[in-house]
C-alpha positions in Angstrom: -10.6 24.0 19.5 -11.7 24.2 15.8 -13.1 20.9 14.9 -13.3 21.7 11.3 -9.5 22.3 11.4 -8.9 19.0 13.3 -10.9 17.1 10.7 -9.0 18.8 7.9 -5.5 17.9 9.5 -6.8 14.2 9.9 -7.8 13.9 6.3 -4.6 15.5 5.2 -2.6 13.0 7.3 -4.7 10.1 6.1 -4.1 11.2 2.4 -0.3 11.4 3.0 -0.1 8.2 4.9 -2.0 6.2 2.3 0.2 7.5 -0.4 3.4 6.7 1.5 2.1 3.3 2.6 1.3 2.5 -1.1 4.9 3.5 -2.0 6.5 1.4 0.8 4.3 -1.7 -0.1 5.2 -1.3 -3.8 9.0 -1.1 -2.8 8.5 -4.3 -0.7 6.7 -6.2 -3.6 9.5 -5.1 -6.0 12.2 -6.4 -3.7 10.4 -9.6 -2.9 12.0 -9.6 0.6 9.5 -10.0 3.5 10.0 -7.0 5.9 9.7 -7.6 9.6 6.5 -5.7 9.9 4.7 -8.0 7.4 4.1 -11.1 9.2 3.6 -14.7 8.0 0.1 -15.3 6.6 -0.3 -11.6 5.5 2.7 -11.8 3.3 1.6 -15.0 1.8 -2.0 -13.5 1.1 -0.3 -10.4 -0.3 1.6 -12.6 -3.0 -1.5 -14.5 -3.8 -3.3 -11.1 -4.4 -0.4 -9.7 -6.5 -0.3 -12.9 -8.7 -4.0 -12.8 -9.6 -4.4 -12.2 -13.4 -6.5 -9.0 -12.7 -3.8 -7.5 -10.6 -1.0 -8.5 -12.9 -2.7 -6.9 -15.8 -3.3 -3.8 -13.9 0.2 -3.6 -12.8 1.6 -4.1 -16.3 -0.8 -1.3 -17.6 0.2 1.1 -14.8 4.0 0.5 -15.6 3.5 1.6 -19.2 
């Protein structure tokens, strides 16, 4: 087995998974509806993070 190829596939998958997860979380944030796979305290912590002034400013900048 070519370990270099295995690592390249792993890194490629990781990049795609991160991009897709970012999109999924963005959709969840936009909807404001808690999905079943984000449970209790994590959901609350995500909203605390999303409502910090630094994140709000960054989000507004990215929207433009």
